[in-house]
C-alpha positions as CSV (number, residue, x, y, z in Angstrom):
1,M,21.0,139.4,3.9
2,I,24.6,140.1,5.1
3,K,27.1,139.9,2.3
4,N,29.5,137.0,2.4
5,N,33.0,138.1,3.4
6,A,34.4,134.6,3.7
7,Q,36.8,134.8,0.8
8,A,38.2,138.1,2.0
9,N,38.9,136.6,5.4
10,N,40.5,133.3,4.2
11,N,44.0,134.8,4.3
12,N,43.6,135.4,8.0
13,V,43.9,131.7,8.7
14,H,47.5,130.5,9.1
15,E,48.6,127.1,7.7
16,P,49.5,124.5,10.4
17,S,53.1,123.4,11.0
18,A,54.3,120.3,9.4
19,P,52.9,117.3,11.3
20,N,56.3,116.1,12.7
21,E,57.2,119.6,13.9
22,A,53.8,120.0,15.5
23,I,54.1,116.7,17.4
24,K,57.6,117.5,18.6
25,S,56.6,121.0,19.9
26,T,53.4,119.9,21.7
27,V,54.6,116.9,23.7
28,A,56.1,117.2,27.2
29,I,55.0,114.0,28.9
30,N,54.8,114.0,32.7
31,L,55.6,110.3,33.2
32,D,54.3,110.1,36.7
33,L,51.0,111.6,35.7
34,Q,50.8,109.4,32.6
35,Q,51.4,106.2,34.6
36,R,48.8,107.1,37.2
37,L,46.2,107.9,34.5
38,Q,47.0,104.7,32.6
39,Q,46.4,102.7,35.7
40,L,43.2,104.6,36.5
41,L,41.9,104.1,32.9
42,T,42.7,100.4,33.2
43,D,40.9,100.2,36.5
44,L,37.9,102.0,34.9
45,Q,37.4,99.2,32.4
46,L,35.5,97.7,35.3
47,D,33.6,94.6,34.0
48,D,33.4,96.0,30.4
49,A,36.5,94.6,28.7
50,P,37.4,94.3,25.9
51,A,35.8,97.8,25.5
52,G,38.0,100.6,26.4
53,G,38.9,104.2,25.5
54,A,41.5,106.9,25.3
55,L,42.4,109.9,27.4
56,V,44.6,112.9,26.5
57,V,45.6,115.8,28.7
58,Y,47.3,119.1,27.6
59,Q,48.7,121.9,29.7
60,A,50.2,125.2,28.5
61,G,49.9,123.9,24.9
62,Q,51.8,120.7,25.5
63,C,50.6,117.1,25.8
64,I,51.5,116.1,29.3
65,A,49.8,112.7,29.5
66,Q,47.9,110.2,27.3
67,A,46.6,106.7,28.0
68,S,44.5,104.1,26.3
69,V,43.1,100.7,27.1
70,G,41.0,98.0,25.5
71,M,39.8,97.3,21.9
72,A,38.2,99.9,19.7
73,R,37.2,97.3,17.1
74,A,37.6,93.6,16.9
75,D,40.9,94.1,15.2
76,L,42.0,97.5,16.5
77,S,43.4,98.5,19.9
78,W,42.5,101.9,21.4
79,S,45.1,104.7,21.1
80,P,45.0,108.5,21.5
81,D,44.6,108.7,17.7
82,T,41.6,106.3,17.4
83,L,38.6,107.8,15.8
84,S,35.4,107.5,17.9
85,L,31.7,108.5,17.7
86,N,31.4,111.0,20.6
87,F,27.8,112.1,20.3
88,S,27.2,115.6,21.7
89,T,30.9,116.1,22.7
90,G,31.1,117.2,19.1
91,K,28.9,120.2,19.9
92,G,32.0,121.8,21.4
93,I,33.8,121.5,18.1
94,L,30.9,123.1,16.2
95,A,30.7,125.9,18.8
96,T,34.5,126.5,18.5
97,L,34.2,126.8,14.7
98,V,31.5,129.5,15.3
99,H,33.8,131.4,17.6
100,V,36.6,131.4,15.0
101,L,34.1,132.9,12.5
102,V,33.0,135.5,15.0
103,S,36.7,136.4,15.5
104,Q,37.0,136.8,11.7
105,Q,33.9,139.1,11.8
106,L,31.9,136.7,9.6
107,L,29.3,136.2,12.4
108,D,28.0,138.2,15.4
109,Y,26.5,136.6,18.5
110,D,23.8,139.3,18.8
111,R,22.6,139.6,15.2
112,P,19.5,137.6,14.2
113,I,20.4,134.4,12.5
114,A,17.9,135.3,9.8
115,D,20.2,138.2,8.7
116,Y,22.6,135.5,7.5
117,W,20.0,132.8,6.6
118,P,16.8,134.5,5.5
119,A,14.7,131.3,5.4
120,F,15.3,130.9,9.2
121,A,13.0,133.8,9.9
122,A,9.9,131.5,9.4
123,Q,7.4,131.0,12.2
124,G,8.5,133.9,14.4
125,K,12.2,133.1,14.5
126,E,13.3,136.4,12.8
127,Q,14.9,137.8,16.0
128,I,16.6,134.7,17.4
129,T,20.3,135.2,17.7
130,L,23.3,133.0,17.9
131,R,23.7,133.9,21.6
132,R,20.2,132.6,22.3
133,V,20.8,129.4,20.4
134,M,24.3,128.7,21.8
135,S,23.2,129.3,25.4
136,H,20.1,127.0,24.8
137,Q,17.6,129.8,25.4
138,G,16.1,130.0,21.9
139,N,13.3,127.4,22.5
140,L,14.5,125.5,19.5
141,F,15.0,122.3,21.5
142,S,12.2,120.0,20.3
143,I,13.1,117.6,17.5
144,Q,9.5,116.3,17.8
145,S,8.2,119.7,16.5
146,I,9.7,118.8,13.1
147,D,8.2,116.1,10.8
148,V,11.2,113.9,10.3
149,D,12.0,110.2,10.3
150,N,15.2,108.1,10.4
151,E,15.9,108.6,6.7
152,T,15.2,112.4,6.8
153,V,17.8,113.1,9.5
154,L,20.5,111.6,7.2
155,D,19.7,114.2,4.5
156,W,21.6,117.4,5.4
157,N,19.9,119.7,2.9
158,M,16.4,118.5,3.7
159,M,17.1,118.9,7.5
160,L,18.3,122.5,6.9
161,E,15.0,123.3,5.1
162,K,12.9,121.7,7.9
163,V,14.8,123.4,10.7
164,A,14.6,126.8,9.0
165,A,10.8,126.3,8.9
166,M,10.4,124.9,12.4
167,P,8.3,126.6,15.1
168,I,9.5,127.9,18.4
169,T,8.5,125.5,21.2
170,A,8.7,126.3,24.9
171,P,9.5,123.4,27.2
172,E,7.0,121.9,29.6
173,Q,6.9,123.9,32.9
174,S,9.1,126.5,31.3
175,E,8.8,128.8,34.3
176,L,11.1,126.4,36.2
177,Y,14.0,126.5,33.8
178,D,16.6,129.0,32.5
179,S,17.4,126.9,29.4
180,A,16.3,124.0,27.3
181,Y,19.2,121.9,25.9
182,S,18.8,121.6,22.1
183,A,20.2,118.0,21.8
184,L,19.7,117.6,18.1
185,V,18.2,120.7,16.5
186,Y,21.2,122.8,17.6
187,G,23.6,121.2,15.1
188,W,21.5,122.0,12.0
189,V,20.9,125.6,13.2
190,L,24.7,126.3,13.7
191,G,25.6,124.3,10.6
192,G,23.2,126.1,8.5
193,V,24.4,129.6,9.5
194,I,28.1,128.5,9.1
195,E,27.4,127.4,5.5
196,A,25.5,130.6,4.8
197,V,28.4,132.9,5.8
198,T,31.3,130.8,4.5
199,D,29.7,129.7,1.3
200,M,31.3,126.3,2.0
201,P,29.9,122.9,3.0
202,L,30.2,122.4,6.7
203,A,33.0,119.9,6.3
204,D,35.1,122.3,4.3
205,A,34.5,125.2,6.7
206,L,35.5,123.0,9.6
207,R,38.7,122.0,7.9
208,H,39.6,125.4,6.6
209,Y,38.9,127.5,9.7
210,L,39.6,125.1,12.6
211,T,41.1,121.7,12.0
212,E,43.8,122.5,9.4
213,P,45.2,125.4,11.5
214,L,45.3,123.0,14.5
215,G,46.9,120.2,12.5
216,I,44.0,117.7,13.2
217,A,42.1,117.8,9.8
218,D,42.4,114.0,9.4
219,S,41.0,113.2,12.9
220,C,37.9,115.3,13.3
221,Y,34.7,115.0,11.3
222,F,31.0,115.8,10.9
223,G,30.3,113.1,8.3
224,V,33.1,110.5,8.2
225,P,34.8,110.0,4.8
226,E,34.3,106.7,3.0
227,N,38.0,105.8,3.5
228,K,37.8,106.5,7.3
229,V,34.5,104.9,8.3
230,N,36.0,101.5,9.0
231,D,38.5,103.1,11.4
232,V,35.8,104.4,13.8
233,A,35.5,102.6,17.1
234,H,32.4,100.4,17.6
235,L,30.6,99.0,20.5
236,V,31.7,95.5,21.5
237,K,28.2,94.1,20.7
238,Y,29.0,94.9,17.1
239,F,32.4,93.1,17.1
240,E,30.9,89.7,16.5
241,T,28.7,90.9,13.6
242,V,31.7,92.4,11.9
243,E,33.7,89.2,12.3
244,Q,30.9,87.1,11.0
245,V,30.6,89.2,7.9
246,A,34.4,88.8,7.3
247,E,34.1,85.0,7.7
248,Q,31.2,84.9,5.3
249,K,33.2,86.8,2.7
250,D,36.2,84.4,3.2
251,D,34.4,81.1,3.5
252,L,31.5,81.6,1.1
253,G,33.0,83.9,-1.5
254,T,29.9,86.1,-1.5
255,N,29.7,88.8,-4.1
256,Q,30.2,92.4,-3.3
257,E,26.6,93.4,-3.2
258,S,25.5,90.7,-0.8
259,S,28.6,91.4,1.4
260,Q,27.6,95.0,1.7
261,Q,24.1,94.0,2.7
262,S,25.4,91.6,5.3
263,G,27.6,94.4,6.6
264,Q,24.5,96.2,7.6
265,A,23.4,93.4,10.0
266,R,23.1,94.9,13.5
267,P,22.1,93.5,16.9
268,R,18.5,94.3,17.6
269,R,19.2,96.0,21.0
270,S,20.0,99.7,20.5
271,K,20.0,101.1,24.1
272,P,22.5,100.3,26.8
273,V,21.3,97.7,29.3
274,L,21.4,98.7,33.0
275,R,22.9,96.1,35.2
276,A,23.7,95.9,38.9
277,D,27.2,96.8,40.0
278,S,29.5,93.8,40.6
279,A,31.6,93.4,43.7
280,N,34.6,94.2,41.6
281,T,33.1,97.4,40.3
282,L,32.2,98.6,43.8
283,H,35.7,97.7,45.1
284,T,37.3,99.6,42.3
285,Y,35.2,102.7,43.2
286,T,36.5,102.7,46.7
287,S,40.1,102.9,45.4
288,L,39.4,106.0,43.2
289,P,41.1,109.2,44.2
290,S,37.7,111.0,44.4
291,Y,35.8,108.4,46.4
292,A,36.3,110.0,49.8
293,C,35.2,113.3,48.3
294,W,32.1,111.7,46.8
295,Q,31.3,110.1,50.2
296,K,31.4,113.4,52.0
297,R,29.4,115.1,49.3
298,A,26.8,112.3,49.4
299,L,26.6,112.7,53.2
300,T,26.2,116.5,52.9
301,N,23.4,116.0,50.4
302,Q,21.7,113.6,52.7
303,A,21.9,116.1,55.6
304,S,20.6,118.9,53.3
305,A,17.7,116.8,52.2
306,S,16.7,115.8,55.7
307,D,16.7,119.3,57.3
308,G,15.9,121.4,54.1
309,K,19.0,123.5,54.6
310,N,22.6,123.4,53.4
311,G,23.9,120.3,55.0
312,S,27.3,119.9,56.6
313,I,29.4,117.0,57.9
314,N,30.2,116.9,61.6
315,E,34.0,116.9,62.0
316,S,33.6,113.8,64.3
317,T,32.1,111.8,61.4
318,T,34.1,108.5,61.1
319,V,35.0,106.7,57.9
320,D,32.6,103.9,58.9
321,E,29.7,106.4,59.0
322,L,30.4,107.6,55.4
323,P,28.0,106.0,52.9
324,S,29.0,103.2,50.4
325,L,28.5,104.4,46.9
326,D,27.5,102.6,43.7
327,T,27.3,103.9,40.1
328,A,23.8,105.4,40.5
329,K,24.7,107.2,43.7
330,I,27.9,108.6,42.3
331,N,26.2,109.7,39.1
332,R,23.5,111.4,41.1
333,L,26.0,113.7,42.7
334,Y,26.4,115.2,39.2
335,F,23.0,114.6,37.7
336,N,19.9,114.6,39.9
337,N,17.7,112.2,37.9
338,S,14.8,113.0,40.3
339,Q,14.7,116.4,38.6
340,L,14.6,114.9,35.1
341,N,11.6,116.2,33.1
342,L,11.0,113.1,30.9
343,K,8.7,114.8,28.5
344,N,11.2,117.5,27.7
345,Y,14.1,115.0,27.6
346,K,12.3,112.9,25.0
347,S,11.2,115.9,23.0
348,A,14.8,117.0,22.7
349,L,16.4,113.6,21.9
350,M,13.7,111.3,20.3
351,L,12.1,111.6,16.9
352,A,8.3,111.9,17.0
353,N,8.0,108.4,15.5
354,K,10.0,107.0,18.4
355,Q,12.3,105.1,16.1
356,P,15.9,105.0,17.5
357,I,18.7,106.3,15.3
358,D,21.6,103.8,15.0
359,Y,24.5,106.2,15.2
360,Y,27.1,103.4,14.6
361,D,25.5,102.4,11.3
362,K,27.8,103.3,8.3
363,R,25.3,105.5,6.7
364,T,24.7,107.5,9.9
365,L,28.4,107.9,10.5
366,Q,28.8,109.3,7.0
367,A,25.8,111.6,7.4
368,V,26.1,115.2,8.8
369,I,24.3,115.4,12.1
370,P,26.6,117.9,13.9
371,A,24.8,117.9,17.3
372,A,25.0,114.1,17.7
373,N,27.5,112.3,15.4
374,G,30.7,114.1,15.8
375,V,33.7,111.8,15.2
376,A,37.1,112.6,16.5
377,S,40.1,111.2,18.3
378,A,41.0,112.0,21.9
379,Q,44.1,113.8,20.5
380,A,42.1,116.0,18.2
381,L,39.6,116.9,20.9
382,A,42.3,117.7,23.5
383,T,44.0,119.9,20.9
384,I,40.9,122.0,20.3
385,Y,40.4,122.5,24.0
386,A,44.1,123.1,24.5
387,M,43.7,126.1,22.1
388,L,40.8,127.3,24.2
389,A,42.7,126.7,27.4
390,N,45.3,129.1,26.0
391,G,42.6,131.8,25.4
392,G,42.2,131.1,21.7
393,T,45.8,130.8,20.5
394,W,47.8,127.9,19.2
395,Q,51.5,127.7,18.2
396,G,51.7,131.4,17.4
397,Q,48.3,131.6,15.7
398,T,45.3,133.5,17.1
399,L,42.2,131.6,16.1
400,I,39.9,133.4,18.6
401,D,40.6,136.9,19.6
402,E,40.5,138.1,23.2
403,Q,37.2,139.9,23.0
404,T,35.5,136.9,21.5
405,F,37.0,134.6,24.0
406,Q,35.7,136.7,26.9
407,Q,32.2,136.4,25.5
408,L,32.3,132.7,24.7
409,S,33.6,131.8,28.2
410,T,31.1,133.9,30.2
411,P,28.2,131.9,31.7
412,Q,24.8,133.0,30.2
413,V,22.5,131.1,32.5
414,T,22.8,129.7,36.0
415,G,19.5,128.0,36.7
416,M,18.2,124.5,35.9
417,D,18.0,123.2,32.4
418,A,14.6,121.8,31.1
419,V,16.2,118.8,29.4
420,M,19.3,117.9,31.5
421,P,18.7,117.3,35.2
422,A,21.4,119.8,36.3
423,K,22.4,123.5,36.3
424,M,24.4,123.4,33.1
425,N,25.6,127.1,33.4
426,W,25.7,127.4,29.6
427,R,28.4,129.6,28.1
428,L,28.2,130.1,24.3
429,G,28.2,126.5,23.2
430,Y,29.7,124.9,26.3
431,H,28.5,123.9,29.7
432,R,30.4,124.1,33.0
433,R,33.0,121.5,33.7
434,F,31.4,118.9,36.0
435,S,33.6,118.6,39.0
436,L,33.0,118.6,42.8
437,C,36.2,117.9,44.5
438,D,38.7,120.6,43.4
439,S,39.1,123.9,45.3
440,E,37.4,125.9,42.6
441,A,34.4,123.6,42.2
442,S,32.0,126.3,43.6
443,N,33.5,129.1,41.4
444,D,31.6,128.7,38.2
445,R,33.5,131.4,36.3
446,A,36.9,129.9,37.2
447,Q,36.1,126.2,36.9
448,G,36.3,125.7,33.1
449,F,34.0,124.6,30.4
450,G,33.5,122.0,27.7
451,H,30.9,119.5,26.5
452,M,30.0,115.9,27.2
453,G,28.3,113.3,24.9
454,Y,25.3,111.0,25.4
455,N,27.7,108.1,26.0
456,G,29.7,109.9,28.7
457,S,32.6,111.0,26.6
458,V,33.8,114.5,27.4
459,A,36.2,117.2,26.5
460,W,36.9,120.4,28.5
461,C,39.3,123.2,29.1
462,D,40.3,125.2,32.2
463,P,41.9,128.5,31.2
464,T,43.0,129.3,34.7
465,R,45.2,126.1,34.7
466,Q,45.8,126.2,30.9
467,L,44.6,122.6,31.1
468,S,42.5,120.5,28.7
469,L,41.2,116.9,28.8
470,A,39.5,114.6,26.3
471,F,38.1,111.2,27.2
472,I,36.4,109.0,24.6
473,H,35.4,105.4,24.7
474,N,33.2,102.5,23.4
475,F,31.7,101.4,26.7
476,D,27.9,100.7,26.2
477,V,26.7,103.3,28.7
478,T,25.2,106.8,28.9
479,M,26.2,109.9,30.7
480,L,23.3,109.3,33.1
481,N,24.4,105.8,34.2
482,D,28.2,106.0,34.2
483,V,30.9,107.6,36.3
484,R,34.1,107.4,34.2
485,Q,34.2,110.9,32.9
486,F,33.7,112.3,36.5
487,A,36.4,110.0,38.0
488,L,38.9,111.0,35.3
489,T,38.1,114.7,35.6
490,E,38.5,114.7,39.4
491,A,41.7,112.7,39.3
492,V,43.4,114.9,36.7
493,L,42.5,118.1,38.5
494,A,43.8,116.7,41.8
495,W,47.0,115.3,40.4
496,V,47.8,118.3,38.2
497,D,47.3,120.7,41.2
498,A,49.5,118.5,43.4
499,D,52.3,119.0,40.9
500,R,52.0,122.8,41.1
């Protein structure tokens, strides 16, 4: 086992500036951009008000725009500082923490994880490295290969034991894929090795090595503290439940124990319900800055599908000949659901007992499930990615050195993923930025990287532009049936480039 050098390296982490100084030095609002993004975010409420979200954009280490709309809770409006459950968007935070530890020589991408965490060597995993896991090539993607239930996943130490003992599982039709996205298992693997080398609980390591140096320690969590859990945004379908509990406490004077029990009441439905696009939604799409680009891409894809070659649009094509697009057609430009391997998808995301996890439940929010229950504000996420957009530096501090940054930002795979219906082009812990319309969309190395969440939240950076974006929300949607993250990404890239 490699000896722990965490304490020897603690002095390498610089303390953050005082909060007021940090805020002053990192804000340079572009009013025109901010106003346009505020209008765009308002338009993208579509038919889902009062739900909403927040968007923050940084460039060259400074916040250049922020916008918010709607209600995060029944009694709380959205703001850039609102805490939100962001599902797998939190994986980017966890990966960034690993890169800081690599920079401090506590970890090495190419050493077997079992060198740091001996129990992990079980069942043939003794040679699996961080590089393999972080690029989703380790065949540790199947949560169904582990005997766990809804209660077990809330027990951090129990899950570390089970993940250390889990088998390697190849995806179905593995010959077709370059990677298999580890939607849940990933977080326990990285969290376990982080704890092993830092000799700290994951929450303490996150704070010490990443969030305190960035000045965001009170707005970024794996496992929300008791005093913050009621500040986390909820889905609108939970608003009424919360209000009813409050009325019961006021009107009936129920005791503390029964109030707590009532507070756990949840609507039965756990999955987002698909519904047809309204006329208002379809009209809103036509006004989006990226709509014409989407139409042309859809027509190109149609031509390609019909002749089996790379399609192209005839220059004489008129606007009337361009296709009308709904949510499904736009989303399909980014995720081709016809290529979704449902068996692999379920194996990565669903427990073997098929019981859904209520990620908004108080106990789940307070549990540590790093691959899926990361909670952060848009401001915190954008700050992390602003540091990455600057090559690993922030306000005079070097959190990630140049050599480490070069490795983390280099694509490791280029083919299809076995779980996600797309070419994810995994770096070390991040996928490619999903964009189609900017001039560098076809240049994978230049286009930036980040991570999205199950609900369609997203955070990414673009080092060539020194740009970062974070979008979080409480719309009841998934990344496979929503277009908001794509519309916002395309708009920010177009508008920032227009100002160059």
